[in-house]
N, C-alpha and C positions, 0 to 999 in steps of 0.2 A: 504494500500500500504506500501511497505517496506522502502521507502526512508526516510520518516520522522523519527525523533528520539526524545526520551525524555531523558533528562539528569537528573539523580537522584543524590541527594547529601544528605548524612546523617551527621549531625553536633552534635550528642549527644553520650555520652558514653553508651555502652551496654555491657552485659557480654562477648560478643565476640570481643569487640573492645576497646583498651585502650583509656582513656579519651582524649588524645591529637590528636588522628588520625582523619582524614576526608576521607571518602571513596566516590568515584565518580563512578557511574554506568551509562554507556551509553547504552540505548536500541535502537539498530538500527532497530529491527523488532518490530511489535506490533501495529503500527498506521494503521488505515484504513481511506480512504477518499472516499466520495461519493458526487455525484451531488444531492443536497437536494431538488430540485424542480423536478424532473422526477422520537533535534528538530530543527531545522532550516529547514524550508521547504517552498515550493512554489508549488501551485497547477499545474502550467504549467510543472515544472520539474517532478512532480510525474506522470503526464499524459504522458509526453515524455518517461519517464523511462519504462512505461508499454505499450508503443506503442499505446496509445489512441489518440494522436495527433502528427502531423509531427513537425519537427524542424521549428519554425517560422522564422528563419533567412535565410532559403533556399528559393530561387525563390519567389513565391507569397504566401507562406504558411502563412504569417502574416494574410492575409485575411481569411484563412481557420480556424484560431483559435480565431477569434474575439469573438465567442460565449462563450468562457471560461470565459471571463470577464463580461458576462451578466447573469451568473448563480450564485446561492448560493452553497456553498460547506461546508461540515462538516468533520472535523477530529475527530477521536475517538480512544481511547486507554484504556485498562484495567490497572489500576495502580498496581504496585507491593505491596505486604503487607509490612507495615512498623512495626517497633518495637512497641509493645503495649504501649499506653500512660501511663505515670505515672505523679504524681503531678509536675506541672511546665514544662512539655514537650509541645512544640509547633510544630504543623505540618503546613507547608506553601506550597502552590503552587505558584511558581514564573514564570512569563512570561516576558522574556526580550524584546519581540517585537511581536505584533500581527497585521497583515496587512489585513484589517484596521477596518472595521465594524464587530466586533466580539462579539458573545454572548457565554460565557463559562458556561457550566453546569457540575456539579458533581453529579452523581447519579440522574440525571433528574432535579435537582434544579439549578437555575441560581445563580452563585456566582460572576460573573463579566460581565460588558458590557464595551467595549472599542471602541473608534473611532479615535484613533491617533496611527499610526504605530511606532512613535518615543517615546512612553511612556512605561516604564516598570511597571509591576504590581506585587504586592505580596499580596496573599489572604490567610488569616488564615483559615484553614480548619480543625482545631483540633477537633471540635465538629461534623464535617460533614463526616469524614472518618469512615468507618465501622470497628468494631472490628472483625466481622466475615463476610465473603462474599467478593465479588469483588467490587472495587470502579471503576466506569466508568467515564472517563473524555471525554467530547465532546466540540468541539469548532466549532460553526457555523459562517461562513463568508458570509455576504450579499454583493452583487455586489456594489462596490464603485461607479461605473459609474452611476447607477441609484440613489443611496443614495445621491450622491453629487447634482444631479439635483433636488431632492426633497428639499434639504436644500436651494438651490438657489431660488426656488419658494417661500420660506418662507420670503425672503428679496427682494421684488420687487422694493423697493426704492433705492437700491444700484446701482451704476454705474458699471455694470459688463463688464470690459474690460480686455483683456489679449492678449499676442502676440504669444503664442504657445498653442496648445491643445484647450480645450473648457473652457469657463468661469466658469462652474460649479466646476472645479478643485480647484478654489480658496477657496471653502468652506471647504475643506477636508485636514486634516493633514496626507497626504500620499505623497510619492515621486511624485513630479509634472511631472517628465519625463514619468511616466507611462501613461499619457494621450497623449504621443507623443511629439516630439520636432523637431527642424530643423536639428537634427542630429540622431534621433532615432525613432523606430516604436511605435505604440500604442499597448501595452501589459499590460492589467489591471490585475495585479497579486493579489493573496490573499494567506493567509496561516500563520502558525506560523514561521515567517521568521527568528526568533532568538530562542535561547534555551528556553525550558520549563523544569522546575525542580521541584522535590518534595523534600522538605527539612524538616528534623525533628531535633530539637535541644532543649537544655535547655537554652543556651545562645550563642549569636553570635555577631560578630562585623559587624554592618550594614554598616559602612562607616569609612574610614580612609582618612584624607586629611591633607595637609601641606601648610602653608603659608611661603614663603621664601622672606626675604628682604636682598638682597645683597647690601652692602653699596657702595656708589659712589667710594670709594677708591679701591674697589674690594678685600680688605684685610680681610674682615670678613662678616658674614651673620647671621642674626637672624632667627631662625627656630621656628615656632609655629606648633606643631603637635596636631591634634585633632582626637578623635574617638567617634563613636556613638554605643551604645550597645542596642541590642534587646534581649528579653527573661527575664526569672526570675532568672537566675544564672549568676554569675560573679560579683566579687567585686573589682577587680584590673586589670589594663591594664599596661603592660610594653612595652616600646618603645625602639627600637634599630636602630641606624643609622650606616650603614656600607658602605665601598667603596672597591670594588675589593676583597671582602671577609674579609676585616679587619674592626673590630668594631671601630667606631669613638666615639660614645657616647651612653649611656644608661640612661633611666629615667623611672619612673613609677608613677602612681597616682591612687587613689581610685575612683571608679565609684560614681558620685554624684547622687542626687535625680532625676535629669533630664536624667540620664543614659548617660552622656557625660563626656569626659575626655580631659584635655588640659595640655600640658607641653610645656615649652619654653627652648631653649638652644641656645648658640652661637657657631658658627663654625669659627675658625680662618684659614686663608689662604685656603679658599675652592677651590676645583678643579672645574673650571668653564666650563659650557657647551657653545660651540660655534657653529655657523652655518658651514656647509660644506665649506671648503676652507679658513676658518678663524681661525681654531684651532681644538681641539679634542672635543669629546662628552662623557666625564666621567659621568656615571650615578650612583648615590648613591642608596642604598636600604633602605627604611624605613619599619620597621617591627613592628607590634603591636600584642600583645598576650593577650587575655582575660583569666583570671584564676579565680578559686573559691577554696578557702581553699588549695592553692598551687597546684591545679589540672588544667592543661591547657585545655581550652575548645575550643578555636578557634584562629587561627593566620592568619593575612592578611599581605601580602607583596606588596609593590609598588616601582617602580623605579622612581626617581625624579632627576631633574637637577638643578644646581645652575646657574642662569643667571640673568642679569639685562637688561630689554628690555624697549625701549622707542620709541614711534611713534613721530618723530620730525616734528612739524608743526609750523614753524617760518615765520614771515613776511620777505620777501626779495625783491630784485629789480624785480624779475620775478612774484611775487605774494605771494604765501604761500607754503612753502616746504612740502614735504610728503615723508619721508623715515624712515628707521628703524635703530636704534642704539642699538647694543647688546654688553654689557660689555664695554661700552664707545667707541666701534668701529662702524663707519658708514658702513652699509652693502649694497652692490649692489645686489639687489634681482632678479638675473636672475633665471627664473623658468617657471613653467607650470601651467595651469589650469587642474583640475581633475574632470571629470564627472564619474559616476559610471562605473566600469569596465565591467559590464554585466547588461543586463536588469533583469536577474535572479541572484540577488546578493548572495543567499545562496551557489552558486556553485563557488564563487571566493575563491580559496584556499589561505592559508597563504603563500605558496610558490609563487603563482602568484603575490600577493601583494609585496613580497620581490623582485622578479625579476623585476617587473615594476618600483618600487621605486628606485631600484638600478640603473636603467637606468639614472635617474636624476643625481645621483652622478657621474656616468661615463661621463655625459655630462656637468659637472661643474656647475650644478644648485644647488640652495640652498633654494628655496621657492616653495611651492605648494599651490594653491588656491582651496579649496574644494567648488565647485560651488553650488549655492543656490537652483538649481532645482533638486538636487539629494538626497542623504541620509547622515545622520550622519554615518560616516564610523565606522567599527568595531575597537575594541581595538588594534588589530594587526597593523592596518594602522598607528595609532598615535605612537605606540611603535616603529615601524620601523623608523618613522620620527625622533623620539628621538635618536635612535641608529645611524642613518645615517647623522644627522645634517641638516635635511630638515625642515626649518621653515614652519609652517602651517598658512595660511590665511583661516579662517573658516567662510564661510557664514552661517547665519541662513537660514533655508530652506523656502525661499519665492522667487519666480522668475517670472519676466515678467508679472506682473498683478497688478490690483487694488484690493487688498484684502479687504474683508469686516471686520467690527469691531462691534462685539456684545458680550454680556457677556459670552455666551457659548464658543465661539472661544477664547476669552481672557483666560478663565479658562484652556482650552486645551493647549494653547501656554505656559502658566505659568507652567503647569505640565511638558511639554516637556522641557522647559528650566531647570527646576530642575533636571529632569532625566538625561539629556545629559551633562549639565555643571558640575554636581557633578561627573559624570563618567569620565570626561575629564580633570578636573582641576589640576591633578598632572603632566600633560605632559609639559615638558619645550619647546617642539617644537612649541606649539601653541602660536603665538605672536600677533594675532589680531582676533577679532570677528567683522564681518560686518553684518548689518541688513538684507540685501536682495541682490538679483541679478536683476538689471535693473528695479526695480519698480519705481524709480524716473524718469527713462526714459519713462516708461509707463505713468506716471503723465504728463510729457511734451507732449508726442505724442497725448494724448486724451484731452489735455487742462483742466486737473483737477486742482482744487484750491490748491495752496501751497504758503502761505504767510510766508516766513521764519522769518520775523520780529515779527510775532505773536507767543509768547512763552507760551500761555495758552493751555495746552493739552485738556481741555474740549472743547475749540473752534475747535480744529482739528477734533473732533468727529462729529461736525455738518456740516463738508464740504463734498464734493463728493470725497475726498481723505482721508478717516478716518484712513487708515493704517499708516499714519504718527504717530499716537498714539503708534502703535506697535514698529516702528523703532526708535522713538526718546524719548519714555518713558518706555514702558514695557520691551523691550530687554536690554537697557543700565542699567536699575535698576537690572535686573537679573544678568548681567555680574558683576556689582559692588558687588552684594550680594555673588555670588559663586566664582568669579574669579577676585578679585579686582586688581590684578597686571597686567591684560591683557588689552591692549587698545581696545576701542570699536569705530566703525565707522558706521554711520547710514545706509549706503548702498554702493553698488558697481555698477556703479560709483556714487559718491556724493562729493560735495565740498562746504560747507558753504551755501547751498541753491541756489547757482548759477547754470546756465545751466550745465547739466551733460557732455557736450562737451567742457566746459571751460578748456583749457590746463594749466591754471595758478594756480589751486587750486584742492586739493583732488586727487582722482584717476580717470582714464579715460579708457573707452573701445573703442578701435580703430579698427573699422571694415570697414573703408572707402576705403579699397583696394579690399577685396573680394566682398563686396556689398556696400550699401550706395552710396556715390558719386563716387565710383569706380576709385580711384586715381591709378596712376601707382606704381607698387611695388618698382620701383627705387627710389621713394621719401619717403620710409618708415621712414627714419631717420629724416624727417621733420614733422612727424605726431605724435610725442610724446607729453607727458604732464608731470606733476609732478610725476606721477606713473602710468604706463600702466598695469592695472590688467587683461586686456584681449586684445588680438589681434591675428591675424593669417590669414590663407588662407584655403579654402576647397581644398581637393586633393583626388585623387584616392588612395585606399589602395594598398597593394602589389598585383601583378597579381595572385599570388597563392590564396590570400584571395578572390579575385573576382571569381576565378574558383570554389571556395567552394560554393558560393551562386547562381551562374549562372548555371542552369542545362542544358541549351540549348546552344550549341557552336555557333549557329547562332546569339546569343544575345551578343556575346563578342565584342562589339564595343561601343564607346561613344554615349550616348543618346539613346541607345536601350531601349525597353520597360522595361526590367528587371533592367537595371542600373538606369534609371530614377525613377523607383519605390523605389529603395534603396537609392536614393539621396533625403533625407528628407528636405534638404534646398532648393530644386528646386522651390516649389510653393512660399515660403516666400521671397526668395532672387533672384529668377530666376538664380540660380547658374549654371545650366547646360549650359547656354550660354557662360560661361567663362571657361569651362573645356578644 
């Protein structure tokens, strides 16, 4: 099929290309996909594009496409010929995201198995590509629906509880909303949902990151810039810090035996990044260039912001505070929660992200919470938040369940943390990481063991709530390792081990108007806590939207069969009785 694309990147000098250039080739054609039991792509989108299935958002079509998530699918492409290898040249296949249970083969030989859609992979295929003849890449995706159930059966002693979807989802590092939620359909996607690249190079910068310490006086900042080198070429890395096109500082260093480089410098009177409504959002550019014998091999650029952020949690007469202080200013975090903008995320354009996030600024909002049942959003999302002054509360991707804890899933979560935190750590907009969405509420609802006073992580693993180990040990250690300047909060909601409904500490999810105790909306102002990170009401979308998915005009009334089918909160919260 023609939708899927392979992004090719060449990172080595050749007779036809000067050493400093990088060429990028996007192949929009060439992929084929087939049902194997009878790039950024998604099997549903490919099937829709070729009129093999109807739009699942129309009428009752969701039911007609359930079979897609129950089958295995294979993507296949013939790779372009790359420049013939010479001593020191490396050829790599890079996969930014595979959804989810994927087996990757090159010329019939397995080169990678992946079971986490949030982990990127780089596979050295230098010795596997052919000098003559075609190289054929195949990616087979097994149905996550059935694979998750198989894994669940392997752990019969775990207390499998969840509040949306089915418990088997808790085994699998895949967007949890794919199993359905109280706001969306069951659409079990698969495919190379992020870029696939073929890279050939002698040396490259594998990573560039910066630690910034803005002094309390706000008059200066210490900057520590680091880079990681891959490949056999490159002996020097030069760094440049600039603002609005003007060079501020330059520094360089030799590549050490560990192929790492570090430089430090001080910036006086830095231009500070502020949330929307509190100041401007100047973004510096940090550039690193790898060179060998004065020949530039690879350059990486990132935009960074200078800001000082603190999550203030002080004992006071009401309990314990919970608010954000940026550059010594206390911030009122008016904002919104963000669920994925589409069940099929590869079709969310950069322009759509820009228009939707711009709505927040137009509405005088300054914080967005990326919800834990969704995805790690793409780079453009966080870059726009940097530019617009929207602070990001980022949940780790666990939601509404009692997650299992065993060595294999720990290893997968650790790889996910490394992959995502390293990708995101330069964004000034990210001001907090939270361990999960409502998993401590799940612990309360099902009466699972949680002794806050027990601080021994090994004891937590022996309880029927072993996921505490993830939220209170594994994740905070990862944040401290990769993003030490960003605050960490064990869950949302959570407050020092107290009931998640306690309004005196931590954050609060307030749903007692739409459902729960069904309070009157007129008393919303009395339903707050130290920080309300979720609240709201269910409502109809615009009439034009309803007419898009209701195909029978006789169904255009509240509580019709079609509208109830599209109201995914109905069964869980009996929401239709309050429309």
